[in-house]
N, C-alpha and C positions, 0 to 999 in steps of 0.2 A: 363560621366556617361552613363551606358547602357540605363537608363530611358530617356535620351535625344534622343536616336535613336529609341527605341522600346516603343510603346504606351501601350502594355499589361503589367500590373504590374505583373501578374502571370508568364508571359514568362520571364521577367527580373529576378525575384527571382529564378525561375527554372534554368535559364542559369547560374546564380551565383553559384548555387550548383554544376553544372557540371564543370564550369570553375575553381572553388576552388579545385576540385578533378578530374583533367582531365583524370586520368587513372582508375577511379573506375566505377563500375556498380552499379546502384541503382534500387531497386524495387519500384513500384508505391507508396506503403505505406511509404517507406523511404523518397521519394521525398515530400510526404505530410507532414511528420514530420519536414523535414528540411526547407520547405518553409512556413509552417503554413497556406497554402491555402486549400480550400476545394478539396476533391478528384476529383470531376467532372472537376474543373478548371485545376487541375494538369494533369488529363488524356487528356483533350482537348489540352493542350499545348504540352504534350509529343507526341501526335499523329501529331500535326502540325510540331514540330521539326523533328520528324522521317520522315514524308512525304517529307519534304524539304531537307533531307539528312544530317542534322546537327547531329542528334542522330541516333544510330542504336539500334535495339532491339534484344534480345536473349531470347528464351524460355528455362527455366530450371524447370523441373518438371511441376508444374502447375502455375508457376510465370513468369511474363515478367520482364526482366531487361533491363535497358537503359544505354547507355554510349555515349560519344562523338564519332562520326564516324571519324576515322583518314583518311578516303578517301575523306572526304568533301573538296572541292577545297580551302576553306578558313579556314581550320582547324588551321593552324599555325597563321593566322591572328586573329582568335578567341582567341587562347592562349595569343597572345600579348595584345589583348583588355582585356582579363581576368586579366592579371597581373597588368594592369593599373587601373582596376575598382573594384578589390576585394583584400582584405588584405592589404599588405604593400604599394602597388602602390596607392590604394585609400586613405589610411591614410596619406601617404606622400603628396599627392595633397591637401587633406583637411587641413593639418597642415603645409603647406609650409611656411606660414608667421612666424611660431614659429621656423622653422628650420634654419633661417638665409637668406642670399642672395645666392641663389642657381643658378649656371650657367648651369650645366648639371647634370643629374642623369640618370642612366641606369641599366638595369638588363642584366645579361649574358643570352644568348639564352639557355644555359644548365639549368639555373635556371627556365626559362620560361617553358621549356619542362619537368622539374622535373627529369633531368638526374643526377644521382649521379655522382659527379665529384671528382677530386683530392682535398684533403683538402687545397691545396695551391691556388686553383682557387677562383676568386672573383665572388660572385653572384650578388652583388649590389655595385655600385660605385656612390659617390656623390662628385661633384666638386664645390667649391665656398667657401664662408665664412659660415661655418656650425656650428650650435649649437649642439655639440656632444652629450650632455646628452639627448636632445630631440630626436635626431636620434637614439641613443641607445635604448631609451624606445620604439620607434616604431618597431625597429628590434626585440627586446625581445618579444614583443606582437605577432609578426608574427611567431617567432620561436616556441612559445607556441601553436599557432593555427596549425602550420604545423607539430609540434612535430619533428622538425629537425633544425639543426644549419644553420644559414645564415652567410656566410663569406662576410663581407662588408668592404669597405674602404672609407675614406673621406679625401680630401685634398683641399688646396687652388688652385685657378686658376693659380697663379704664379708657385706653385710647380709642378702642372700638366704640364704646358707649358715647364718649365725648364727640367723636366724629359723626356718629349716627344722629345724635341730638342736633348737631349743627348742620345736618343735611349735607355733609361733605359729598361732593360729586363722585369721588372714588367709591365710597361706601354705598352710596345710593345706587350706583350702577351695578355693583355686586349684588346687592339685596333685591334689585328689581329683576335680575336674571334668574334663570332656573338653576337649581342646585340639588345635589345629593349630599345629605348630611352623613358624614363619616363618624362624627362623635358629637354628642350633646343633643339637646332638645331644640329643634328649629323654632318652636313657638316662643320659648324663653329668649332666644336670640333676637327674634323680631320684635318682642314686646318693648 
């Protein structure tokens, strides 16, 4: 959780707004509406995040708009942290016990960066003994939140290993792409 690392509650809620919508710009009042915090707390946190290079600001007419700064050295790390702590990643971790015995779970880097991809590309992959109705419910909720379809797949560890050994094109394509591990050790998955 972000709150494990960051002690300011206002900063955590504000970062969640930006990490949920990494390519959008927000006016101060919109940040106040989305966080539910007082305007002075939001302004203070916006100034702090902008001063430290995490956010950039842009003046439009008489309003200041803020967005994540893509030049921030840890921008992609923030996106990876965001996908784990907001939305589907957070729900997955919170409900992992209901989802079965999960060995590995990962997001494609295209999904993390919100790059529109080929309809055949997989955004989210779960390997293990998966309770499919529970996983489907979490994915549907995230699709509604994002107003976008999420391509996901689930398979047993045995099927995954069998297909990997056989150089199955589907598995090879997933493994050759970028990914953010949500659960499990990437090295053991690739071994």
